[in-house]
C-alpha positions as CSV (number, residue, x, y, z in Angstrom):
1,X,29.1,-62.0,4.0
2,X,30.5,-61.1,0.8
3,X,33.9,-62.0,-0.4
4,X,36.3,-60.2,-2.6
5,X,39.0,-62.1,-4.2
6,X,42.2,-59.7,-5.1
7,X,44.5,-60.4,-7.7
8,X,48.0,-59.7,-8.1
9,X,49.9,-59.4,-11.5
10,X,51.9,-62.8,-10.9
11,X,48.6,-64.5,-10.2
12,X,46.8,-62.4,-13.0
13,X,49.7,-63.9,-15.6
14,X,49.5,-67.4,-14.2
15,X,45.4,-67.8,-14.3
16,X,44.7,-65.7,-17.5
17,X,47.7,-65.7,-19.9
18,X,49.8,-68.7,-19.0
19,X,46.9,-71.3,-19.1
20,X,45.5,-73.1,-22.2
21,X,42.2,-72.8,-20.5
22,X,39.9,-69.5,-20.4
23,X,39.2,-69.2,-16.8
24,X,37.1,-66.0,-17.5
25,X,33.9,-68.1,-17.1
26,X,34.9,-70.2,-14.3
27,X,35.3,-66.9,-12.2
28,X,32.0,-65.5,-13.6
29,X,29.7,-64.7,-10.2
30,X,33.0,-64.0,-7.9
31,X,34.0,-60.6,-7.0
32,X,37.4,-60.7,-8.6
33,X,39.4,-57.5,-8.4
34,X,42.5,-56.4,-9.1
35,X,44.3,-52.5,-8.9
36,X,45.0,-50.3,-11.9
37,X,48.7,-50.9,-10.5
38,X,48.7,-54.2,-11.6
39,X,47.1,-53.8,-14.8
40,X,49.9,-51.6,-15.8
41,X,52.2,-54.1,-14.8
42,X,50.3,-57.0,-16.6
43,X,50.0,-54.8,-19.8
44,X,53.2,-53.0,-19.9
45,X,55.8,-55.3,-21.2
46,X,53.0,-57.3,-23.6
47,X,49.7,-56.6,-24.9
48,X,47.1,-58.4,-23.0
49,X,43.6,-58.4,-22.8
50,X,42.1,-57.8,-19.5
51,X,39.8,-60.7,-18.5
52,X,36.2,-59.9,-18.4
53,X,35.9,-61.2,-15.0
54,X,38.2,-59.1,-13.4
55,X,37.0,-55.5,-11.9
56,X,40.0,-52.8,-11.9
57,X,39.9,-50.9,-8.6
58,X,41.9,-47.5,-8.3
59,X,43.3,-46.7,-4.8
60,X,41.4,-43.7,-2.9
61,X,43.6,-41.2,-0.6
62,X,43.9,-43.6,2.1
63,X,45.0,-46.7,0.4
64,X,47.7,-44.3,-1.6
65,X,49.2,-43.3,1.5
66,X,49.0,-46.4,2.8
67,X,51.0,-47.7,-0.9
68,X,53.4,-44.7,0.1
69,X,54.0,-46.4,3.9
70,X,54.4,-49.6,2.0
71,X,57.1,-48.4,-0.4
72,X,58.9,-48.2,3.3
73,X,58.0,-51.3,4.8
74,X,58.2,-53.7,1.8
75,X,60.8,-52.1,-0.5
76,X,61.8,-55.5,-2.2
77,X,58.0,-55.9,-3.7
78,X,56.4,-54.3,-6.6
79,X,53.8,-51.6,-6.7
80,X,51.1,-54.2,-7.8
81,X,51.8,-56.5,-4.8
82,X,51.9,-53.3,-2.7
83,X,48.6,-52.0,-3.7
84,X,46.9,-55.2,-3.8
85,X,47.7,-55.2,-0.2
86,X,46.6,-51.4,0.3
87,X,42.9,-52.0,-1.4
88,X,42.6,-55.6,0.6
89,X,43.3,-54.1,4.1
90,X,40.6,-51.1,3.5
91,X,37.9,-54.1,2.4
92,X,38.7,-56.0,5.5
93,X,38.4,-53.0,7.4
94,X,34.5,-52.5,6.1
95,X,33.6,-56.0,6.8
96,X,34.6,-57.6,3.4
97,X,35.7,-61.4,3.7
98,X,38.8,-60.6,1.5
99,X,41.2,-63.2,-0.2
100,X,44.7,-62.2,-1.7
101,X,45.4,-64.3,-4.5
102,X,49.5,-64.0,-4.9
103,X,51.9,-66.6,-6.3
104,X,54.7,-64.1,-4.9
105,X,55.9,-66.1,-2.5
106,X,58.3,-63.5,-0.9
107,X,55.2,-60.9,-1.0
108,X,53.1,-63.5,0.6
109,X,55.5,-64.6,3.0
110,X,56.2,-60.8,4.0
111,X,52.7,-59.7,3.8
112,X,50.9,-62.4,5.6
113,X,53.7,-62.1,8.5
114,X,52.8,-58.2,9.1
115,X,49.0,-59.1,8.9
116,X,49.2,-61.2,11.9
117,X,51.6,-59.3,13.9
118,X,48.9,-58.0,16.8
119,X,50.9,-54.7,17.4
120,X,50.3,-53.6,13.9
121,X,46.7,-54.2,14.1
122,X,45.5,-50.8,15.9
123,X,47.2,-49.3,12.7
124,X,46.2,-51.7,10.1
125,X,42.6,-52.6,11.2
126,X,41.1,-56.0,9.5
127,X,44.5,-57.1,8.4
128,X,44.3,-60.1,10.7
129,X,41.2,-61.2,8.6
130,X,42.9,-61.1,5.2
131,X,43.1,-64.5,3.8
132,X,46.0,-65.4,1.8
133,X,46.0,-68.0,-1.4
134,X,47.6,-68.6,-4.7
135,X,46.6,-70.0,-8.2
136,X,46.6,-73.4,-7.7
137,X,44.4,-72.5,-4.5
138,X,41.6,-70.9,-6.7
139,X,41.9,-74.2,-9.2
140,X,41.1,-76.3,-6.4
141,X,38.4,-74.2,-5.3
142,X,37.0,-73.9,-8.8
143,X,37.3,-77.7,-9.0
144,X,35.6,-77.9,-5.9
145,X,32.7,-76.1,-6.8
146,X,32.3,-77.9,-10.2
147,X,33.4,-74.9,-12.4
148,X,36.3,-76.5,-13.5
149,X,36.9,-80.5,-14.4
150,X,39.5,-82.4,-13.0
151,X,41.1,-82.9,-16.3
152,X,41.4,-78.7,-16.4
153,X,42.4,-78.8,-13.2
154,X,45.3,-81.0,-13.6
155,X,46.7,-79.6,-17.0
156,X,46.3,-75.8,-15.8
157,X,48.0,-76.8,-12.1
158,X,51.2,-78.0,-14.4
159,X,51.1,-74.5,-16.1
160,X,51.4,-72.4,-13.0
161,X,54.8,-70.5,-11.9
162,X,55.2,-69.5,-8.9
163,X,57.9,-66.8,-8.6
């Protein structure tokens, strides 16, 4: 089964802008995507280069509808976080093993609680199959796969700033 990692704005900044290590090569070979809304947030205030390992995905009509619904369900979350969740739901419904990497603790708490609510599974098929993680989880996975040295892992872990 194909695994897709979807990164939100905070995680994108933590992994690719704040670390003294270029992780692009470490992530090569993985399906790592983000949404165009996240890229807009990522580049709006500070010009940043989009990492070469990241694929940018737009939202289709069904996902844009969900994004509008999520504005009411999650009014305190940014459009980037909501767009990542809308894309993740579509991928999970298609049978893709989907991992959302988010360092926004409030977003993770609200959206993961939403994902495990059995009353909503008919409306959002695949929600119960989404796996949640953060930057440190991603770094630990890279280290366990020998794509990141222990030394670089420890240096990078200290620089991660969760919201």
